[in-house]
C-alpha positions in Angstrom: 10.5 1.8 35.7 11.5 4.6 33.3 12.1 8.1 34.7 9.9 11.0 33.5 12.9 12.5 31.8 13.6 9.3 29.9 10.0 9.1 28.8 10.0 12.8 27.6 13.3 12.3 25.8 12.1 9.3 23.9 8.7 10.9 23.2 10.4 13.9 21.6 11.9 11.6 19.0 8.6 10.1 17.9 6.4 11.2 15.0 3.0 9.4 14.6 1.6 10.2 11.2 -1.3 9.1 8.9 -1.5 9.5 5.1 -4.8 10.6 3.8 -5.9 10.8 0.1 -8.5 10.1 -2.5 -8.2 6.6 -4.1 -5.5 6.3 -6.7 -3.6 9.4 -5.6 -0.5 7.2 -4.9 -0.8 6.7 -1.1 0.4 3.2 -0.8 3.2 3.8 -3.3 4.3 6.8 -1.3 4.3 4.7 1.9 6.5 2.1 0.2 9.0 4.7 -1.0 9.2 6.2 2.5 9.9 2.7 3.8 12.6 2.2 1.2 14.1 5.7 1.7 14.5 5.2 5.4 16.0 1.7 4.9 13.0 -0.2 6.2 12.7 -2.3 3.1 15.3 -3.0 0.3 13.0 -2.4 -2.7 9.7 -0.6 -2.8 6.7 -2.3 -4.2 4.4 -0.7 -6.6 0.6 -0.8 -6.8 -0.7 -1.8 -10.3 -3.0 -4.7 -9.7 -1.2 -6.8 -12.3 0.3 -10.3 -12.0 4.0 -10.4 -11.7 4.4 -7.0 -10.1 6.3 -6.8 -6.8 3.7 -6.7 -4.0 3.8 -4.0 -1.4 4.6 -4.3 2.3 1.5 -2.4 3.4 -1.0 -4.1 1.0 -0.2 -7.6 2.0 -3.7 -9.2 1.9 -4.5 -11.2 -1.3 -7.5 -9.1 -2.2 -5.3 -5.9 -2.0 -2.6 -7.4 -4.2 -5.2 -8.6 -6.7 -7.0 -5.3 -7.0 -4.2 -2.9 -6.4 -6.2 -1.1 -3.7 -5.9 -0.7 0.1 -8.9 -2.2 1.9 -7.4 -2.0 5.4 -5.2 0.3 7.3 -1.6 -0.7 8.1 1.1 0.6 10.3 4.9 0.8 9.9 7.9 2.1 11.8 10.6 4.1 10.1 13.8 5.5 11.4 15.1 8.8 9.9 18.2 9.9 11.7 17.4 10.1 15.4 13.6 10.3 14.7 11.2 7.3 14.8 8.3 7.8 12.4 5.2 5.6 13.2 3.5 5.7 9.8 -0.1 4.7 9.4 -1.4 4.0 5.9 -5.2 4.3 5.5 -7.6 2.6 3.0 -8.4 5.2 0.4 -11.8 3.8 -0.6 -14.7 5.6 1.0 -16.4 2.3 1.9 -13.7 1.9 4.5 -13.8 5.4 6.0 -14.5 3.9 9.5 -11.1 2.3 9.4 -9.5 5.6 8.4 -11.3 7.4 11.2 -10.0 5.0 13.7 -6.4 5.5 12.4 -6.8 9.3 12.7 -7.6 8.9 16.4 -4.2 7.4 16.9 -1.9 10.0 15.2 -0.5 13.4 15.9 -0.4 14.8 12.4 -1.3 13.8 8.8 0.2 13.9 5.3 -2.5 15.0 2.8 -1.6 13.5 -0.6 -3.0 15.2 -3.7 -2.8 14.1 -7.3 -1.1 16.9 -9.2 -3.5 16.3 -12.2 -6.7 16.3 -10.1 -6.1 18.5 -7.1 -8.5 18.2 -4.2 -11.0 15.3 -4.6 -14.1 14.4 -2.5 -12.6 11.7 -0.3 -9.6 13.9 0.5 -11.9 16.7 1.5 -13.9 14.5 3.8 -10.8 13.1 5.5 -9.4 16.6 5.8 -12.5 17.7 7.7 -11.9 14.8 10.1 -8.3 15.9 10.6 -9.5 19.5 11.2 -12.1 18.3 13.8 -9.3 16.4 15.6 -6.9 19.5 15.4 -4.3 17.5 13.4 -1.6 19.5 11.7 -1.3 18.7 8.0 1.7 18.4 5.6 0.7 18.4 2.0 2.5 16.3 -0.7 1.5 17.0 -4.3 2.2 13.8 -6.1 2.7 12.7 -9.8 4.4 15.9 -10.9 6.2 13.7 -13.5 3.0 13.7 -15.5 0.9 16.5 -17.1 -0.6 18.3 -14.2 -2.5 21.4 -13.0 -0.4 24.5 -12.7 1.3 24.5 -9.2 -0.2 27.9 -8.4 -3.7 26.5 -9.3 -3.3 23.6 -6.8 -2.2 26.0 -4.1 -5.2 28.2 -4.8 -7.5 25.1 -4.4 -6.0 24.3 -1.0 -6.5 27.8 0.2 -9.9 28.4 -1.3 -11.5 25.0 -0.7 -9.9 24.0 2.6 -9.4 27.4 4.2 -5.7 26.4 4.7 -2.8 28.7 4.0 -0.3 26.7 1.7 3.4 27.4 2.1 5.5 25.7 -0.5 8.9 24.3 0.7 10.0 23.2 -2.8 8.9 24.1 -6.3 8.9 22.1 -9.6 11.3 23.3 -12.3 10.5 23.1 -16.0 7.3 22.9 -18.0 4.2 21.5 -16.3 4.0 18.9 -19.0 7.5 17.7 -18.3 8.9 18.6 -14.9 12.7 18.2 -14.8 13.6 18.9 -11.2 12.7 20.5 -7.9 14.2 23.5 -6.2 14.1 23.2 -2.4 14.3 26.4 -0.3 15.6 24.7 2.9 19.1 24.5 1.6 18.9 25.9 -1.9 19.4 22.4 -3.2 18.5 21.8 -6.8 17.7 18.1 -7.6 17.9 16.9 -11.2 15.2 14.5 -12.4 15.8 10.8 -12.1 13.7 10.0 -15.2 14.8 10.8 -18.8 13.8 14.3 -19.8 15.6 17.0 -21.6 18.1 18.9 -19.4 16.8 22.1 -17.9 18.3 25.4 -18.8 19.9 27.6 -16.0 17.1 30.2 -16.4 14.5 27.5 -15.7 16.1 26.7 -12.4 16.4 30.3 -11.6 12.7 30.9 -12.5 11.6 28.0 -10.2 13.7 29.4 -7.4 12.3 32.9 -7.8 8.7 31.6 -7.9 9.3 29.6 -4.7 10.6 32.6 -2.9 7.8 34.8 -4.2 5.0 32.4 -3.3 6.3 31.4 0.1 7.0 35.1 0.9 3.6 36.2 -0.2 2.0 34.3 2.8 4.7 35.2 5.3 6.7 31.9 5.0 6.3 28.9 7.3 4.9 29.7 10.8 5.1 26.8 13.2 2.4 28.1 15.5 -0.1 28.5 12.7 0.9 25.0 11.4 0.3 23.3 14.7 -3.0 25.2 15.1 -4.2 23.7 11.8 -4.3 27.0 9.9 -1.3 26.5 7.6 0.1 23.6 5.6 3.7 23.2 4.3 3.5 22.0 0.7 5.9 19.7 -1.1 5.9 18.6 -4.7 7.2 15.2 -5.9 6.6 11.9 -7.5 6.2 8.8 -5.3 6.5 6.4 -8.2 9.9 7.8 -9.1 11.0 8.4 -5.5 11.3 12.1 -6.4 10.9 14.6 -3.6 10.4 11.8 -1.0 13.5 12.9 0.8 12.0 16.4 1.2 8.9 14.8 2.8 11.1 12.7 5.2 12.9 15.9 6.2 9.5 17.7 6.8 8.3 14.8 9.0 11.6 15.0 11.0 11.7 18.7 11.4 8.0 19.9 11.3 5.7 17.1 12.4 4.9 17.4 16.1 5.9 14.8 18.7 3.3 13.3 21.0 1.5 15.6 23.4 -0.7 14.9 26.5 -3.9 13.0 25.5 -7.3 13.9 26.9 -9.2 11.1 28.7 -12.9 10.6 28.8 -13.2 13.0 31.8 -11.6 15.8 29.9 -8.3 15.6 31.9 -4.9 15.5 30.3 -2.7 12.4 30.6 0.9 13.7 30.5 3.3 11.7 28.3 5.6 11.1 31.3 2.7 9.6 33.4 2.4 5.9 33.9 2.0 3.7 30.9 -1.3 4.0 29.0 -2.3 3.0 25.5 -5.5 2.7 23.3 -6.4 -0.1 20.9 -7.4 1.5 17.6 -7.4 -1.5 15.3 -7.9 -5.3 15.3 -6.6 -7.4 12.5 -7.4 -11.1 12.0 -5.1 -13.6 10.4 -2.1 -11.4 9.7 -0.1 -14.6 10.0 -1.9 -17.4 8.1 0.0 -19.9 10.2 -1.4 -18.7 13.5 -5.0 -17.6 12.7 -5.1 -15.2 15.6 -6.4 -11.7 16.2 -3.8 -8.9 16.6 -4.6 -5.7 18.5 -2.9 -2.5 17.3 -2.4 0.1 20.0 -0.9 3.5 20.3 1.1 4.3 23.4 -0.2 7.5 24.9 2.0 7.8 28.0 4.8 6.2 29.9 7.3 3.5 28.9 6.4 0.0 27.9 8.6 -3.0 28.5 7.9 -6.5 27.3 6.5 -8.6 30.2 4.8 -5.6 31.8 1.6 -6.2 33.7 -1.2 -3.8 32.7 -4.9 -3.4 33.3 -7.7 -3.3 30.7 -9.9 -0.5 31.9 -13.1 -1.8 30.4 -13.0 -5.1 32.2 -10.7 -4.3 35.1 -8.7 -7.4 34.3 -4.9 -7.6 34.5 -3.0 -8.5 31.3 0.6 -9.6 31.2 2.0 -8.5 27.9 4.4 -11.3 27.2 4.8 -10.6 23.6 4.5 -7.4 21.5 5.6 -7.0 17.9 6.4 -4.1 15.5 3.7 -3.3 13.0 5.4 -4.0 9.7 3.2 -5.8 7.1 3.1 -9.5 7.9 6.4 -9.5 9.8 6.6 -10.0 13.5 9.7 -8.5 15.1 9.5 -8.5 18.9 9.3 -5.2 20.6 11.2 -5.0 23.9 10.2 -1.4 24.7 8.0 1.4 23.4 7.3 5.0 24.2 4.6 7.6 23.7 3.6 7.8 20.0 4.7 4.3 19.2 2.3 1.8 17.7 2.8 -1.8 18.8 0.9 -5.0 18.0 -0.3 -7.6 20.6 -0.8 -11.0 18.8 -3.5 -13.3 20.2 -5.7 -10.5 21.5 -9.1 -12.1 21.3 -10.4 -10.4 24.4 -9.5 -6.9 23.4 -11.8 -4.5 21.5 -11.3 -1.4 19.4 -11.3 1.5 21.8 -10.0 -0.4 24.8 -7.6 1.5 27.1 -4.7 -0.4 28.7 -2.9 1.2 31.7 -0.5 0.9 34.5 -0.6 3.1 37.6 -3.7 5.2 38.1 -6.7 4.2 36.0 -7.6 6.0 32.8 -10.1 5.6 30.0 -9.6 7.4 26.7 -12.6 8.5 24.7 -14.3 5.8 22.7 -13.5 5.6 19.0 -16.4 6.6 16.8 -18.3 4.0 14.8 -21.0 5.3 12.4 -24.4 3.9 11.9 -24.5 1.7 8.8 -26.7 2.2 5.8 -26.6 -1.2 4.0 -27.9 -4.5 5.5 -27.7 -8.1 4.3 -28.5 -11.4 5.9 -25.6 -13.8 5.5 -25.9 -17.5 5.2 -23.4 -20.4 5.4 -23.5 -22.6 2.3 -21.7 -25.5 3.9 -23.2 -26.6 7.2 -20.2 -28.8 7.9 -18.2 -25.6 8.4 -20.4 -24.0 11.0 -17.6 -23.5 13.5 -15.5 -21.7 10.9 -18.5 -19.6 9.9 -19.0 -18.5 13.5 -15.3 -17.8 14.0 -15.1 -15.7 10.8 -18.2 -13.7 11.8 -16.7 -13.0 15.2 -13.2 -12.1 14.1 -14.0 -10.0 11.0 -16.9 -8.4 12.8 -14.6 -7.3 15.7 -12.1 -6.1 13.2 -14.7 -3.9 11.6 -14.7 -5.3 8.0 -18.5 -5.3 8.5 -20.7 -4.9 11.5 -22.3 -8.2 12.6 -25.7 -8.2 14.3 -28.4 -10.7 15.2 -32.2 -10.2 15.1 -33.4 -11.7 18.4 -36.6 -12.9 16.6 -34.5 -14.8 14.0 -31.4 -15.9 15.8 -27.8 -16.6 15.0 -28.6 -18.9 12.1 -29.3 -15.8 9.9 -27.0 -13.1 11.2 -27.1 -9.6 9.6 -24.0 -7.9 8.2 -24.2 -4.1 8.1 -21.9 -1.9 6.1 -21.3 1.6 4.7 -20.6 0.4 1.1 -20.6 -2.5 -1.3 -16.9 -3.1 -1.3 -17.0 -4.1 2.4 -19.3 -7.0 1.5 -16.9 -8.1 -1.3 -13.9 -8.0 1.1 -15.9 -9.9 3.8 -16.9 -12.6 1.3 -13.4 -12.9 0.0 -11.8 -13.2 3.4 -14.4 -15.6 4.7 -13.5 -17.9 1.8 -9.8 -17.4 1.8 -9.1 -17.2 5.5 -11.8 -19.4 7.0 -12.7 -21.7 4.1 -16.3 -20.7 4.2 -18.6 -20.0 1.2 -21.3 -17.5 2.1 -24.5 -16.2 0.5 -26.2 -12.8 0.9 -29.8 -11.7 1.1 -30.4 -7.9 0.7 -32.6 -6.4 3.4 -35.0 -3.4 2.7 -33.2 -1.2 5.2 -31.3 2.0 4.5 -30.8 4.0 7.7 -30.1 3.2 11.3 -29.6 4.6 14.8 -28.2 3.2 18.0 -30.7 2.6 20.8 -29.0 4.4 23.8 -28.4 2.5 27.0 -30.0 5.6 28.7 -33.4 4.3 27.7 -34.9 2.3 30.5 -37.4 0.4 28.3 -37.1 -2.0 25.4 -37.4 -0.3 22.0 -41.0 -0.2 20.8 -41.5 -1.9 17.5 -42.7 -0.3 14.3 -43.7 -1.6 10.9 -40.7 -2.3 8.6 -38.2 -1.7 11.5 -35.7 -4.3 12.5 -34.2 -4.5 16.0 -30.6 -5.8 15.8 -28.2 -6.6 18.5 -24.4 -7.1 18.5 -22.4 -9.4 20.6 -21.0 -6.4 22.4 -24.4 -5.1 23.5 -25.1 -2.5 20.9 -28.8 -2.3 20.0 -29.4 -1.0 16.5 -32.8 0.2 15.1 -32.8 -0.1 11.3 -35.4 1.5 9.0 -36.2 1.4 5.3 -35.9 5.2 4.9 -35.1 8.5 6.5 -38.8 9.2 6.5 -39.6 6.1 8.6 -36.9 7.0 11.1 -38.1 10.5 11.5 -41.7 9.3 12.1 -40.4 6.9 14.7 -38.6 9.8 16.4 -41.8 11.8 16.4 -43.8 8.9 17.8 -41.3 8.3 20.6 -39.7 11.7 21.5 -38.8 10.3 24.9 -36.3 7.8 23.5 -32.5 8.6 23.1 -31.4 7.6 19.6 -27.7 8.1 18.6 -26.3 8.5 15.1 -23.0 7.0 16.2 -22.6 3.7 17.9 
């Protein structure tokens, strides 16, 4: 058993970070460059959605490589000096915001990635608000400065005005905004020349960039760690992920500024110190990472204590013991065995069919961490199996992809399992579900759109069965969630008025 000092020592070297952005801001490319910069991969992939391009480590699913988008979160482990960075890449598309919310429950800070030509975009703003609600400190990386862009001062003004966040630049682009030639970094007065062919900068251009950096940073009082950790201030870095420019500055910021794991609050409001007995929470399930095994992998973040392979832990929800005979590192499709892990680390348990998203695992005194939010869906389709001979594979796909959260799977008790209902936030979820059912389970499916547009969860506090109403569907999940789905907000509000005694929840 590890000593409290050993646990604290190892926890201090951990940084658990998510990257948030609007689609096409360069998030996956930045992740790949961080992996390459820290020696995790030999050559970074790029995201273009074209045949013949090198595929990325984080976007390993076929549909991601075909479309050049991230449709699922991924996790990777980087080593930068003595620091271990657990880096969680999130799907940028808004249809997969639930997956992103789950990831943000597992990190201690976030990198907010902005496109230098577009500034703050809607999805970035929404994800920022989630980070703020979770009190996550944010480091800002302004990407694509090798292209024509908004004036740097203009982007900083956006950050301060729209997000109520004080931006403190740690580096500054040198040269004309239409053709940046380098970056001045204030940390060690380092001037980096561009790695792409542009005309050489004149000495006065370097001097002007350095003076601007000092002036802008000084005007807000410089970097203040207390304000950063409180979520009131963001250090800002400029760079180009596609050209690996400024990435080293970001790595340094993650090493020196991003916080290490702190005590986590359990569902009773008590803190679980990092040096306490082992505890972890499952924040993601992923089916079929390894096509040869066709299993379900559980991603969990260690919240306290030390983990050693072979440890016996308890699943709080069921009270059942679990011997963790095998745990692996989260690195694309690779499966390197983990012998030990510490607070902040993300590890993967293959073959975890009995675990659910939100499950707490613990040794020592029992603990349950707060459940991970799932939002009520707004799109509903009945799904059918076009090949009755593959009924078993159809059921398996529904179970695994439903548990993973690709879509939410329900059954109308009046109809039965022969016509299950798939619920989602957006259209792309259905496309991914159909693609993965075909490619991973060999099942061709069909959809039938239902006239439903809004839903609420029927709370377990209600002691009676939900009263029925015209146009309403009562749907049940395999995990006991009862969903009431309506055709409009108006229909739902009328139902609330007719049954004020019922407890109806907007989150599941």
